[in-house]
C-alpha positions in Angstrom: -41.5 -113.4 -118.0 -43.1 -112.3 -114.9 -45.0 -114.8 -112.6 -48.3 -113.8 -111.0 -49.5 -115.6 -108.1 -53.2 -116.4 -107.5 -54.3 -117.3 -104.1 -57.8 -118.6 -103.5 -58.8 -119.9 -100.0 -55.3 -121.2 -99.3 -54.8 -122.8 -102.8 -51.9 -121.5 -104.7 -51.8 -121.4 -108.5 -48.9 -120.4 -110.7 -49.5 -119.3 -114.2 -47.0 -117.8 -116.7 -49.1 -114.9 -118.2 -50.2 -111.7 -116.8 -53.9 -111.8 -116.3 -56.4 -110.0 -114.1 -57.9 -112.1 -111.4 -60.9 -111.8 -109.0 -61.1 -114.0 -105.9 -64.6 -114.1 -104.4 -65.1 -113.9 -100.6 -65.4 -117.3 -99.1 -68.5 -116.4 -97.1 -70.7 -117.8 -100.0 -71.6 -121.2 -98.8 -73.0 -122.3 -102.2 -69.7 -122.1 -104.1 -68.9 -125.4 -105.8 -71.7 -127.2 -104.1 -74.0 -129.8 -106.1 -76.6 -128.0 -108.1 -79.7 -129.3 -109.9 -82.5 -128.0 -112.0 -85.8 -129.2 -113.4 -84.5 -129.4 -117.0 -81.4 -128.6 -119.1 -81.1 -126.9 -122.5 -77.8 -127.3 -124.4 -74.8 -126.4 -122.4 -76.8 -124.6 -119.7 -75.8 -127.1 -116.8 -77.1 -126.2 -113.2 -73.4 -126.3 -111.9 -72.6 -123.0 -113.8 -74.5 -121.0 -111.1 -72.1 -122.2 -108.4 -68.8 -122.0 -110.3 -67.8 -118.7 -109.1 -68.0 -117.0 -112.4 -70.4 -114.1 -112.9 -70.2 -113.3 -116.6 -73.8 -112.3 -117.6 -73.5 -113.7 -121.2 -74.8 -117.1 -122.1 -72.0 -117.7 -124.6 -69.2 -117.2 -121.9 -70.1 -120.5 -120.5 -71.1 -119.3 -117.0 -75.0 -119.4 -117.1 -77.5 -122.0 -116.6 -80.6 -122.6 -118.9 -83.6 -124.7 -118.4 -85.6 -126.2 -121.3 -85.8 -123.9 -124.3 -88.8 -122.6 -126.2 -91.7 -122.8 -125.2 -90.2 -123.5 -121.7 -91.7 -125.3 -119.0 -94.1 -124.8 -116.0 -92.4 -123.5 -112.8 -88.8 -124.1 -113.8 -86.7 -124.5 -110.8 -82.8 -124.4 -110.0 -81.5 -125.5 -106.5 -78.3 -126.1 -104.7 -77.6 -128.6 -101.8 -75.4 -126.9 -99.2 -74.5 -130.1 -97.6 -75.8 -129.1 -94.1 -78.5 -126.7 -92.8 -77.5 -123.1 -92.7 -79.3 -119.9 -91.3 -79.3 -117.9 -94.6 -78.8 -114.1 -94.4 -79.2 -113.3 -98.1 -79.2 -114.8 -101.5 -77.5 -113.0 -104.5 -78.7 -113.7 -108.0 -76.8 -112.8 -111.1 -79.0 -112.4 -114.2 -78.3 -112.9 -117.8 -77.6 -109.5 -119.5 -76.7 -110.3 -123.2 -80.6 -110.9 -123.9 -83.8 -111.9 -122.3 -82.9 -110.5 -118.9 -86.7 -110.0 -118.4 -87.2 -113.9 -118.2 -86.1 -113.8 -114.6 -89.2 -111.7 -113.4 -91.0 -112.6 -111.2 -89.0 -115.1 -109.2 -89.2 -116.9 -105.9 -86.6 -118.2 -103.5 -87.3 -121.1 -101.2 -85.2 -122.3 -98.4 -85.6 -125.6 -96.3 -84.3 -129.1 -95.5 -86.5 -131.0 -97.8 -84.9 -132.2 -101.2 -88.4 -131.7 -102.5 -87.6 -128.1 -102.9 -90.9 -126.9 -104.1 -92.3 -127.8 -100.6 -89.9 -125.7 -98.7 -90.8 -122.3 -97.2 -90.5 -119.1 -99.3 -88.2 -116.2 -98.7 -90.5 -113.4 -99.3 -93.1 -113.3 -102.2 -92.6 -112.7 -105.9 -89.3 -110.9 -106.3 -88.4 -108.5 -109.2 -85.0 -107.7 -110.5 -84.0 -104.3 -112.1 -83.5 -105.2 -115.7 -80.7 -102.6 -115.9 -78.7 -104.3 -112.9 -76.6 -107.5 -113.2 -77.6 -108.8 -109.9 -80.0 -108.6 -106.9 -79.5 -109.3 -103.3 -82.5 -110.8 -101.5 -82.5 -110.8 -97.7 -83.8 -114.0 -96.2 -83.2 -112.9 -92.4 -81.9 -116.1 -90.9 -84.3 -118.6 -92.8 -82.8 -122.0 -92.1 -82.3 -124.9 -94.7 -80.0 -127.1 -96.5 -81.4 -126.6 -99.9 -81.8 -123.1 -101.5 -83.9 -123.0 -104.7 -84.9 -120.3 -107.3 -88.2 -120.9 -109.0 -90.2 -118.9 -111.8 -93.8 -119.2 -110.9 -96.1 -119.7 -113.9 -96.4 -121.7 -117.2 -94.0 -121.7 -120.3 -91.1 -120.1 -118.7 -87.2 -120.4 -119.1 -84.9 -119.9 -116.1 -81.3 -118.7 -116.7 -79.0 -118.0 -113.8 -75.4 -116.7 -114.3 -74.5 -117.1 -110.6 -76.3 -117.8 -107.2 -74.5 -116.9 -104.0 -75.8 -117.8 -100.6 -74.5 -116.0 -97.6 -75.0 -117.3 -94.0 -73.8 -116.1 -90.7 -72.9 -112.6 -92.0 -74.3 -110.6 -89.1 -71.3 -108.6 -88.0 -73.2 -107.1 -85.1 -73.8 -110.4 -83.2 -72.1 -110.4 -79.8 -70.7 -107.0 -80.2 -70.5 -104.2 -77.4 -74.0 -102.4 -77.5 -75.0 -99.1 -75.8 -78.1 -96.9 -75.2 -78.9 -93.6 -74.0 -80.7 -95.0 -70.9 -82.1 -98.3 -69.5 -85.7 -98.9 -68.1 -85.5 -99.8 -64.3 -87.1 -103.1 -64.8 -84.6 -104.3 -67.3 -83.9 -104.0 -71.0 -80.2 -103.9 -71.4 -78.6 -102.9 -74.7 -76.8 -106.1 -75.4 -80.1 -107.9 -75.7 -80.3 -106.7 -79.2 -77.2 -108.4 -80.2 -77.6 -111.7 -78.4 -78.8 -113.7 -81.4 -82.1 -114.2 -79.9 -85.2 -112.6 -81.9 -88.1 -113.5 -79.6 -90.4 -110.5 -79.8 -91.9 -110.7 -76.2 -90.2 -108.4 -73.8 -90.9 -110.6 -70.8 -88.7 -113.3 -72.4 -85.7 -111.0 -71.6 -84.6 -110.6 -75.3 -85.5 -107.0 -75.9 -83.9 -103.8 -74.9 -85.7 -100.9 -73.3 -84.9 -97.3 -72.5 -86.6 -94.8 -70.4 -89.0 -92.2 -71.8 -86.9 -89.5 -73.0 -86.1 -87.2 -76.0 -84.4 -88.7 -79.0 -83.6 -92.1 -77.4 -80.9 -94.0 -79.1 -79.2 -97.5 -79.3 -76.0 -98.4 -81.0 -73.5 -101.2 -81.5 -69.7 -101.0 -81.8 -68.6 -103.3 -84.6 -64.9 -103.1 -83.6 -63.8 -101.8 -87.1 -65.4 -99.9 -89.9 -67.6 -102.0 -92.4 -69.3 -101.2 -95.7 -72.9 -101.8 -94.7 -75.5 -103.6 -97.0 -78.6 -103.7 -94.7 -79.6 -103.5 -91.1 -82.4 -105.6 -89.8 -84.5 -104.5 -86.9 -86.8 -106.9 -85.0 -89.5 -105.1 -83.2 -91.5 -105.9 -80.0 -94.7 -107.5 -80.8 -96.4 -108.4 -77.3 -97.3 -104.7 -76.9 -96.3 -101.3 -77.9 -95.1 -102.1 -81.5 -96.2 -98.7 -82.5 -93.4 -97.0 -80.4 -90.8 -97.8 -83.0 -92.2 -95.6 -85.7 -90.6 -93.4 -86.9 -87.0 -94.3 -86.5 -83.7 -93.4 -88.0 -80.5 -95.5 -88.7 -77.1 -93.7 -88.4 -73.7 -95.2 -89.6 -70.2 -93.8 -89.1 -67.0 -94.0 -87.4 -67.7 -91.4 -84.7 -68.6 -92.8 -81.3 -70.8 -89.6 -80.9 -73.3 -91.6 -82.9 -75.9 -88.8 -83.3 -73.4 -86.9 -85.5 -73.0 -89.8 -87.9 -74.7 -89.9 -91.3 -78.1 -91.0 -91.7 -79.2 -94.1 -93.7 -82.3 -92.8 -95.5 -84.8 -90.7 -93.7 -87.6 -91.7 -91.2 -88.3 -95.2 -91.5 -91.5 -97.0 -90.6 -92.3 -100.7 -89.8 -95.7 -102.4 -90.3 -97.0 -102.9 -86.8 -98.0 -106.5 -87.6 -94.6 -107.2 -89.1 -92.0 -108.5 -86.7 -88.9 -107.2 -88.5 -87.9 -104.8 -91.1 -84.7 -104.8 -93.5 -83.3 -101.4 -94.3 -80.9 -101.2 -97.2 -77.9 -98.9 -96.6 -75.9 -99.4 -99.8 -72.3 -98.3 -99.6 -72.4 -96.5 -96.2 -69.4 -97.2 -94.2 -68.8 -97.1 -90.4 -67.7 -98.8 -87.2 -70.9 -97.7 -85.3 -74.5 -98.4 -86.3 -77.2 -96.7 -84.4 -81.1 -96.8 -84.2 -82.6 -93.4 -82.9 -86.2 -92.4 -82.3 -86.5 -88.7 -83.3 -88.8 -86.6 -81.1 -89.7 -86.0 -77.6 -90.9 -88.4 -74.9 -90.2 -91.6 -76.7 -89.3 -95.1 -75.6 -87.0 -97.4 -77.7 -87.3 -101.1 -77.5 -85.5 -103.4 -79.9 -85.6 -107.3 -79.9 -82.7 -107.9 -82.1 -80.6 -105.7 -84.5 -78.6 -107.5 -87.3 -76.0 -105.8 -89.5 -75.0 -107.1 -92.8 -72.0 -106.2 -94.8 -71.4 -105.5 -98.5 -69.6 -108.8 -98.8 -73.0 -110.4 -99.1 -73.1 -108.9 -102.6 -69.7 -108.1 -103.8 -66.6 -108.0 -101.6 -63.6 -109.3 -103.5 -59.9 -110.1 -102.7 -57.2 -109.8 -105.3 -53.9 -111.2 -104.5 -51.0 -110.6 -106.9 -47.2 -111.0 -107.0 -44.5 -110.4 -109.6 -41.0 -111.7 -109.5 -38.4 -114.0 -111.0 -37.9 -117.7 -110.0 -36.2 -118.0 -106.6 -36.5 -114.3 -105.8 -38.1 -113.4 -102.5 -40.7 -110.6 -103.1 -43.7 -109.0 -101.2 -47.2 -110.3 -101.7 -49.6 -107.5 -101.6 -53.1 -108.3 -100.7 -55.8 -105.6 -101.4 -59.3 -105.8 -100.4 -61.7 -104.1 -102.8 -65.1 -103.0 -101.8 -67.5 -102.6 -104.6 -70.4 -100.4 -104.7 -73.3 -102.0 -106.4 -75.1 -99.0 -107.5 -72.1 -97.0 -109.0 -70.3 -100.1 -110.1 -67.1 -98.6 -108.6 -64.6 -100.0 -106.1 -62.2 -98.6 -103.7 -59.3 -100.2 -101.7 -59.5 -99.3 -98.1 -56.9 -101.8 -96.7 -53.9 -103.8 -97.9 -51.6 -106.4 -96.4 -48.1 -107.4 -97.3 -46.3 -110.6 -96.8 -43.1 -112.3 -98.2 -43.1 -115.1 -100.8 -40.4 -116.8 -102.7 -41.3 -117.3 -106.3 -41.2 -120.7 -107.8 -40.0 -121.4 -111.3 -42.2 -120.2 -113.9 -44.9 -122.4 -115.6 -44.3 -122.8 -119.4 -46.5 -120.3 -121.3 -49.3 -121.8 -123.1 -48.8 -121.6 -126.8 -51.4 -119.6 -128.8 -51.9 -117.3 -131.9 -50.3 -114.4 -130.1 -46.9 -116.2 -130.1 -46.9 -116.0 -134.0 -45.5 -119.5 -134.2 -46.8 -122.7 -136.0 -47.8 -125.2 -133.4 -47.3 -128.7 -134.7 -48.8 -130.6 -131.7 -51.7 -132.4 -133.3 -53.4 -133.5 -130.0 -53.5 -129.9 -128.7 -54.8 -128.5 -132.0 -57.4 -131.2 -132.0 -58.5 -130.3 -128.6 -58.7 -126.7 -129.5 -60.7 -127.3 -132.6 -63.2 -129.4 -130.7 -63.5 -126.6 -128.3 -64.2 -124.0 -131.0 -66.8 -126.3 -132.8 -68.6 -126.9 -129.4 -68.7 -123.2 -128.9 -70.0 -122.8 -132.5 -72.9 -125.4 -132.1 -73.9 -123.7 -128.8 -74.1 -120.4 -130.6 -76.1 -122.0 -133.3 -78.5 -123.5 -130.7 -78.9 -120.1 -129.2 -79.4 -118.1 -132.5 -82.0 -120.8 -133.5 -83.9 -120.4 -130.1 -83.8 -116.6 -130.6 -85.2 -116.7 -134.1 -88.1 -119.1 -132.9 -88.9 -116.7 -130.1 -88.9 -113.6 -132.3 -91.6 -114.5 -134.7 -91.9 -118.3 -135.0 -89.7 -118.7 -138.0 -89.1 -122.4 -139.0 -85.3 -122.6 -138.3 -83.7 -125.9 -138.9 -81.4 -126.8 -136.0 -81.9 -130.5 -135.1 -80.4 -133.6 -136.5 -80.2 -132.5 -140.1 -77.7 -130.0 -139.2 -75.4 -132.1 -136.9 -73.5 -133.7 -139.9 -72.0 -130.4 -140.8 -70.5 -129.8 -137.2 -70.4 -133.3 -135.6 -67.7 -132.8 -132.9 -67.6 -136.3 -131.5 -67.0 -138.1 -134.9 -64.6 -135.8 -136.4 -60.9 -136.7 -136.3 -58.7 -133.6 -136.2 -55.4 -135.4 -135.8 -55.2 -136.4 -139.4 
C-alpha cells in the first residue's frame, strides 16, 4: 500500500490510505486560537470556526451555531488572537446547506477589549452574496487582539463555518517603487510603501509627481502574485480631488502602462482617506497607479497590495513510496480564483524524503471483514448516534422555523438515543 505524507506547518503525519488533503496557508492568525460566542446550540461550538475546516454543512461538524429558534439579540462570535495585530482582512465562510441568509447583515469588530461589543467596527453592515461560500472583508490595518462577528438586531441566529483573520499581508511594503517624475520640493516614490499612512504631504509621507500627461507610480513586488485588492491612501490636507479618476494596472511587464487594467476609471470620495479596489485573480509582479489625461499631478500617501492568500491560497504536499525508499516530495502551490472556483498551479518544489514504515490501515466496512474489537465498535456506534441526535436537533429546529409545528425533541426523546447511558460493549 502506498504511503501519503501530509505536511502542515512543519508537522508530519503519516497515514495508510490515499486521501486528498488541503493545507491552508499559515498567514491566518486565527487558526486554532481560543474562540467564544454569546450562546451555543447543540454541537455548534465556537472553536469550529477556527479549526481549519471550511465545509459549509452543519452536519459535517465544522460550523458554529448560537442559540436556536427564536434566536437571541445581537448574537456574537469572537476569537482571541493572543496579541494585537494589524488586521488586513477577515474572511468569513457561510453555511450553505440551508439558512445562508441568516448571516445578512453582519458586523466585524476589532480591538483590544475583551468586551468585544465595545471595540471599533470594521466598516458598517456587511452583506454576503448568498450564492458564494465566503466573503473577504478588508479592514485596512485595524489593530486589535480580538476579532468579532456580530449579527445586529433581535431574534437572530449566528452560524459560521470558518473565520480567517489575515494580518501583515501587504506585499508592497518596503518594495522598490518608481514614478514618471518627482516634484522639485520632494515626494519620492518610496514614500507610498514606507508603511506610514499620514495624509498630510508636509509630514513627508506622500509621493508627488510633476504636472504632466498620464502621471504614473508603480511598485516592483519582486515576483508575480495573484492580487486580491489594492488599497490607496489619498492626500487630505489639500488637493484630494487630484486623484480622480485613477487607474490600476497589474502585470509582469516593467513597461507598466502596457499591463492589464484592474477595472476602469476609479473614483475616491474626497472626504474618504483611503479606498480598497478589488482586483480578483489578476496576476503580476508590477502594480501601478496611473492618472489618465493631460496636465495632472499624482500624489499617494500609501499603497498597499494584498494577495489572494488572504482568501484562499492553499498548499498541497504529497508523497507516495514504500517503507525505507527515498522518493521526491513534490510541493505544489495552488492559487484559487474565488469567482470561477477554479485553481491553477503556477509553481512547484521538489525535495527528497525517505518513507517511514506504513501506519496500519484503519479497519472499516470497505475491508469486507468482521471487526471483533468491541471497544472500537462501541466508539463508532456512539459517534453515529451522536451524529443522529445532532441531525434530529437540526430537523426539529427546521420544522419549528418552517411553520411552527409542535415537534417533540426534548427530554422525552432522549431515552431512545441516550448515548451516554448505552453500553455498546455487551
